[in-house]
KOLDOPA-223362 format. One record per atom (N, C-alpha, C): residue number from 1; residue in one letter; atom name; x, y, z. Coordinates in nm, 2 decimals. Example, Ala and Ser with C-alpha at 12.3 -4.5 7.8 and 13.67 -1.06 7.14 Angstrom:
KOLDOPA-223362
   num   residuo   atomo        u        v        w
     1         A       N     1.32    -0.57     0.78
     1         A      CA     1.23    -0.45     0.78
     1         A       C     1.32    -0.33     0.78
     2         S       N     1.28    -0.22     0.71
     2         S      CA     1.37    -0.11     0.71
     2         S       C     1.29     0.00     0.79
//
This chain:
KOLDOPA-223362
   num   residuo   atomo        u        v        w
     1         M       N     1.11    -2.11    -0.87
     1         M      CA     1.01    -2.10    -0.84
     1         M       C     0.92    -1.86    -0.86
     2         K       N     0.93    -1.81    -0.97
     2         K      CA     0.87    -1.75    -0.98
     2         K       C     0.75    -1.61    -0.88
     3         R       N     0.79    -1.50    -0.86
     3         R      CA     0.64    -1.47    -0.77
     3         R       C     0.53    -1.36    -0.85
     4         K       N     0.47    -1.40    -0.78
     4         K      CA     0.36    -1.36    -0.92
     4         K       C     0.34    -1.19    -0.84
     5         P       N     0.38    -1.09    -0.97
     5         P      CA     0.45    -1.00    -0.91
     5         P       C     0.30    -0.95    -0.88
     6         T       N     0.24    -0.88    -0.80
     6         T      CA     0.16    -0.74    -0.77
     6         T       C     0.13    -0.65    -0.86
     7         K       N     0.01    -0.61    -0.92
     7         K      CA    -0.09    -0.49    -0.94
     7         K       C    -0.05    -0.40    -1.04
     8         T       N    -0.13    -0.40    -0.88
     8         T      CA    -0.21    -0.22    -0.82
     8         T       C    -0.21    -0.26    -0.64
     9         P       N    -0.13    -0.10    -0.62
     9         P      CA    -0.14    -0.11    -0.60
     9         P       C    -0.29    -0.08    -0.37
    10         A       N    -0.32    -0.14    -0.41
    10         A      CA    -0.45    -0.16    -0.32
    10         A       C    -0.39    -0.33    -0.33
    11         E       N    -0.29    -0.45    -0.38
    11         E      CA    -0.26    -0.57    -0.35
    11         E       C    -0.10    -0.50    -0.26
    12         R       N    -0.02    -0.45    -0.30
    12         R      CA     0.13    -0.43    -0.28
    12         R       C     0.08    -0.34    -0.06
    13         M       N    -0.02    -0.31    -0.10
    13         M      CA     0.04    -0.24     0.08
    13         M       C    -0.09    -0.37     0.12
    14         Y       N    -0.12    -0.38     0.11
    14         Y      CA    -0.20    -0.52     0.18
    14         Y       C    -0.09    -0.60     0.21
    15         L       N    -0.02    -0.70     0.09
    15         L      CA     0.15    -0.75     0.10
    15         L       C     0.23    -0.69     0.19
    16         A       N     0.28    -0.63     0.21
    16         A      CA     0.34    -0.47     0.28
    16         A       C     0.31    -0.52     0.44
    17         R       N     0.18    -0.49     0.40
    17         R      CA     0.16    -0.44     0.62
    17         R       C     0.10    -0.62     0.63
    18         T       N     0.10    -0.71     0.61
    18         T      CA     0.11    -0.87     0.70
    18         T       C     0.19    -0.94     0.67
    19         R       N     0.35    -0.87     0.58
    19         R      CA     0.37    -0.91     0.60
    19         R       C     0.50    -0.89     0.69
    20         I       N     0.51    -0.83     0.78
    20         I      CA     0.49    -0.67     0.90
    20         I       C     0.45    -0.71     1.05
    21         K       N     0.27    -0.83     0.95
    21         K      CA     0.19    -0.89     1.10
    21         K       C     0.12    -0.76     1.19
    22         M       N     0.06    -0.64     1.01
    22         M      CA     0.09    -0.53     1.08
    22         M       C    -0.07    -0.51     1.11
    23         S       N    -0.17    -0.50     1.20
    23         S      CA    -0.26    -0.48     1.15
    23         S       C    -0.39    -0.35     1.10
    24         R       N    -0.50    -0.38     0.99
    24         R      CA    -0.58    -0.27     0.94
    24         R       C    -0.60    -0.20     1.06
    25         R       N    -0.61    -0.21     1.13
    25         R      CA    -0.70    -0.10     1.26
    25         R       C    -0.52    -0.04     1.31
    26         D       N    -0.39    -0.12     1.34
    26         D      CA    -0.26    -0.05     1.37
    26         D       C    -0.29     0.00     1.23
    27         L       N    -0.29    -0.03     1.16
    27         L      CA    -0.18     0.03     1.03
    27         L       C    -0.27     0.22     1.06
    28         A       N    -0.40     0.17     1.05
    28         A      CA    -0.50     0.32     1.04
    28         A       C    -0.43     0.47     1.16
    29         H       N    -0.40     0.31     1.32
    29         H      CA    -0.42     0.44     1.41
    29         H       C    -0.31     0.51     1.37
    30         V       N    -0.18     0.46     1.34
    30         V      CA    -0.09     0.49     1.27
    30         V       C    -0.09     0.68     1.16
    31         L       N    -0.20     0.61     1.13
    31         L      CA    -0.19     0.69     1.01
    31         L       C    -0.26     0.81     1.03
    32         S       N    -0.36     0.80     1.07
    32         S      CA    -0.48     0.91     1.21
    32         S       C    -0.56     0.91     1.10
    33         V       N    -0.62     0.81     1.06
    33         V      CA    -0.78     0.71     0.97
    33         V       C    -0.85     0.62     1.00
    34         S       N    -0.99     0.60     0.96
    34         S      CA    -1.00     0.52     0.98
    34         S       C    -1.00     0.38     0.85
    35         E       N    -1.05     0.26     1.00
    35         E      CA    -1.01     0.13     0.99
    35         E       C    -1.06     0.14     0.88
    36         I       N    -1.20     0.23     0.80
    36         I      CA    -1.26     0.15     0.65
    36         I       C    -1.23     0.21     0.58
    37         M       N    -1.11     0.33     0.62
    37         M      CA    -1.01     0.37     0.48
    37         M       C    -0.90     0.36     0.44
    38         I       N    -0.84     0.23     0.55
    38         I      CA    -0.74     0.18     0.49
    38         I       C    -0.82     0.00     0.38
    39         I       N    -0.96    -0.02     0.47
    39         I      CA    -1.01    -0.13     0.41
    39         I       C    -1.01    -0.08     0.26
    40         K       N    -1.09     0.02     0.22
    40         K      CA    -1.16     0.11     0.10
    40         K       C    -0.99     0.08     0.05
    41         W       N    -0.88     0.14     0.07
    41         W      CA    -0.79     0.14    -0.01
    41         W       C    -0.68    -0.04    -0.08
    42         E       N    -0.70    -0.06    -0.02
    42         E      CA    -0.65    -0.18    -0.01
    42         E       C    -0.80    -0.33    -0.14
    43         G       N    -0.92    -0.23    -0.10
    43         G      CA    -0.96    -0.30    -0.21
    43         G       C    -0.96    -0.39    -0.37
    44         K       N    -1.02    -0.46    -0.37
    44         K      CA    -1.00    -0.59    -0.47
    44         K       C    -1.08    -0.45    -0.60
    45         G       N    -1.13    -0.33    -0.57
    45         G      CA    -1.20    -0.34    -0.66
    45         G       C    -1.12    -0.20    -0.73
    46         V       N    -1.20    -0.10    -0.86
    46         V      CA    -1.10     0.00    -0.94
    46         V       C    -1.11     0.07    -0.95
    47         D       N    -1.16     0.16    -0.81
    47         D      CA    -1.27     0.26    -0.81
    47         D       C    -1.14     0.37    -0.77
    48         C       N    -1.08     0.47    -0.83
    48         C      CA    -1.04     0.51    -0.78
    48         C       C    -1.06     0.69    -0.73
    49         L       N    -1.19     0.60    -0.68
    49         L      CA    -1.22     0.76    -0.57
    49         L       C    -1.14     0.72    -0.44
    50         H       N    -1.11     0.60    -0.47
    50         H      CA    -1.05     0.57    -0.30
    50         H       C    -0.91     0.51    -0.26
    51         D       N    -0.85     0.59    -0.39
    51         D      CA    -0.73     0.57    -0.40
    51         D       C    -0.65     0.66    -0.36
    52         P       N    -0.49     0.63    -0.27
    52         P      CA    -0.50     0.77    -0.16
    52         P       C    -0.39     0.86    -0.24
    53         K       N    -0.38     0.98    -0.21
    53         K      CA    -0.33     1.13    -0.22
    53         K       C    -0.13     0.98    -0.21
    54         L       N    -0.07     1.14    -0.33
    54         L      CA     0.06     1.12    -0.32
    54         L       C     0.14     1.08    -0.17
    55         S       N     0.05     1.24    -0.13
    55         S      CA     0.14     1.24     0.01
    55         S       C     0.10     1.11     0.14
    56         T       N    -0.08     1.04     0.07
    56         T      CA    -0.09     0.99     0.12
    56         T       C    -0.01     0.86     0.14
    57         I       N     0.03     0.82     0.01
    57         I      CA     0.09     0.73    -0.05
    57         I       C     0.31     0.69     0.03
    58         N       N     0.33     0.78     0.03
    58         N      CA     0.38     0.86     0.11
    58         N       C     0.38     0.85     0.26
    59         R       N     0.22     0.84     0.30
    59         R      CA     0.31     0.86     0.43
    59         R       C     0.23     0.67     0.45
    60         I       N     0.21     0.61     0.39
    60         I      CA     0.22     0.48     0.38
    60         I       C     0.36     0.39     0.41
    61         A       N     0.40     0.43     0.30
    61         A      CA     0.52     0.36     0.27
    61         A       C     0.62     0.37     0.39
    62         K       N     0.55     0.46     0.44
    62         K      CA     0.71     0.51     0.49
    62         K       C     0.67     0.42     0.66
    63         A       N     0.53     0.37     0.71
    63         A      CA     0.41     0.31     0.81
    63         A       C     0.45     0.21     0.79
    64         L       N     0.49     0.12     0.65
    64         L      CA     0.53    -0.01     0.60
    64         L       C     0.69    -0.01     0.68
    65         S       N     0.72     0.06     0.58
    65         S      CA     0.98     0.04     0.62
    65         S       C     0.89    -0.03     0.49
    66         I       N     0.86     0.02     0.33
    66         I      CA     0.81    -0.03     0.20
    66         I       C     0.92     0.15     0.14
    67         S       N     0.95     0.15    -0.06
    67         S      CA     0.98     0.25    -0.11
    67         S       C     0.82     0.30    -0.14
    68         P       N     0.82     0.39    -0.11
    68         P      CA     0.70     0.45    -0.15
    68         P       C     0.71     0.47    -0.32
    69         A       N     0.73     0.46    -0.45
    69         A      CA     0.79     0.41    -0.56
    69         A       C     0.72     0.26    -0.63
    70         W       N     0.73     0.17    -0.49
    70         W      CA     0.70     0.01    -0.55
    70         W       C     0.60     0.11    -0.51
    71         L       N     0.51     0.06    -0.41
    71         L      CA     0.40     0.09    -0.32
    71         L       C     0.28     0.18    -0.47
    72         A       N     0.33     0.35    -0.50
    72         A      CA     0.25     0.27    -0.66
    72         A       C     0.23     0.27    -0.76
    73         F       N     0.44     0.23    -0.79
    73         F      CA     0.40     0.19    -0.94
    73         F       C     0.43     0.04    -0.91
    74         G       N     0.48    -0.03    -0.74
    74         G      CA     0.48    -0.13    -0.86
    74         G       C     0.67    -0.15    -0.91
    75         A       N     0.72    -0.04    -0.88
    75         A      CA     0.93    -0.06    -0.92
    75         A       C     0.93     0.03    -0.77
    76         S       N     1.13     0.07    -0.76
    76         S      CA     1.24     0.09    -0.72
    76         S       C     1.28     0.22    -0.84
    77         F       N     1.41     0.24    -0.76
    77         F      CA     1.43     0.35    -0.87
    77         F       C     1.58     0.25    -0.91
    78         S       N     1.59     0.16    -0.90
    78         S      CA     1.69     0.08    -0.91
    78         S       C     1.62     0.05    -1.01
    79         D       N     1.51     0.06    -1.01
    79         D      CA     1.42    -0.13    -1.18
    79         D       C     1.43    -0.02    -1.30
    80         R       N     1.49    -0.10    -1.44
    80         R      CA     1.55    -0.07    -1.53
    80         R       C     1.38    -0.02    -1.59
    81         I       N     1.32     0.12    -1.72
    81         I      CA     1.24     0.13    -1.76
    81         I       C     1.23     0.10    -1.85
//
């Protein structure tokens, strides 16, 4: 059975964080942001005001041990476009 692709950076961030069993509080601590900010970034809404900046995406990806390209776009450099 094929896994449903994640559509948004918020979904990918949540998926990556929960796969490594990291709490929102722990991720917030690693990134030096509030837990509320993590909740907003992982939010289901389409509020671009709460999208993390590219530099923050890189920090999030590093903290979650994932590719920044996958987090931001759902792709890796090896994917064909």
